[in-house]
Residue, then its C-alpha position, 0 to 999 in steps of 0.5 A: m326572244r328568250k327562247n331564241l337566245l337560249w337556243i343560241i347559247v346552247g348551240i354555242v356551248l355545244m359547238n365549243g365543246i365539240e371543237m375543243t374535243v377535236v382540237f385539244p388532243l392535237l395541240p401537244f403535237l402542234f406546240g411541240n414544233y414551236l415550244p420546248a417540251s416543258q412549256i407545252v402545257v403552259g402554251m395550251s393553257v394560254l391558248a384555251s384562256v385566250f379562246a374563252a375570253c374571245t368567245y364570251h367577251n361580246l356575249l356577256p353584256q348581251l346576256l346581262t341586259n336581256f335577263 
């Protein structure tokens, strides 16, 4: 059970890393259409924070109860 859970966690971390390396370079161009130039970094930071919170909010209680 622990090894399966560990592989799931490793897979999630790898997929998040790959996803962010593809998405982050494109965000300034996408946000440029909707935000002023001085607010692009803030928009990227907010989006990354919301993404991290949504990714891990269900996983954390499961990890704490299994270990």
